[in-house]
N, C-alpha and C positions, 0 to 999 in steps of 0.2 A: 294308583289308588282305585281306579275303575276296575282293573283286573282283579284286585283283591276283593272288592265288593261282589263281583260276579262269582268268584271262587267260594266265598262264604255263603252266598245265596244258594249255591248248588249242594252244599254239605247237608247231610241229614241232621235233624235236631239231636242235641246231646242225650235226650231221653232214650233214643234208639240205642246208644252205646252203653248206657248205664242202667237200663231197665232190667228187671229179672227176666230171664228167658222162660218160655213156657215149660220146657223140659230141659234138665241139665244133668250132667254126670251119670250117664247110664252105666251100670255095672252088672254083668252076668254073674250069677252065684257060682261058687266053686264047683258045685255039683251039676251045673248046667240046667237046673230045673226052674229057675226063676230069674227075672230081671228086676232091678231096682233103679230108681232115678229120683231126682229132686224136682218137685213141682209145687206150686202154690196150693194151699188148702182153700176152702170156701171163703176164709177170712183174708186171703191174699198173703199168707205167711208160708215161706218155703219149708216143706216137710219131705220126708222120705216116703215114696210110694213103691209098692211091689206088685208084680203080676206073675202068677205061676204060668209057665209056658206049657203049651203053645198059645192058649187063648183064655186064660182065666181073667176074671174081672180085676181091674186095678184097685188096690186098697191102700189107704194111707196108714203107715205103721208107726209113725211118730205123731205127737200131738203138740208141737211147739206152737204157742199162740202169740209170741212176742217178737223174738229176734230172728227166727228162721234157722234152719239147719244149713251149714255150709259144706260139710263133708260127712261121709259115713264109710263103714267098712263091713264086709261080710265076714261072719265067723267061718273058719276053714271048712266046717261041715256043710255050709250052705243053708243051714236051717235057721239062722238068725242074723240080724244086723247089729 
């Protein structure tokens, strides 16, 4: 019983496992000109962000305000998601 209590005390909190990551699902565009990823908006809702490579500013390209985006796909041209 004591060993179990020590084991449970050493585990990280469940929030660490189930919280949204800061950045997720990075995808390079098919043309290699941009990278996209999932990240929270200012309201804390997961949206798609894009950066033109090599060093363009990141910009949020979706505007979900409620449920959050869970996946996305590049158009084969690499010009849209």
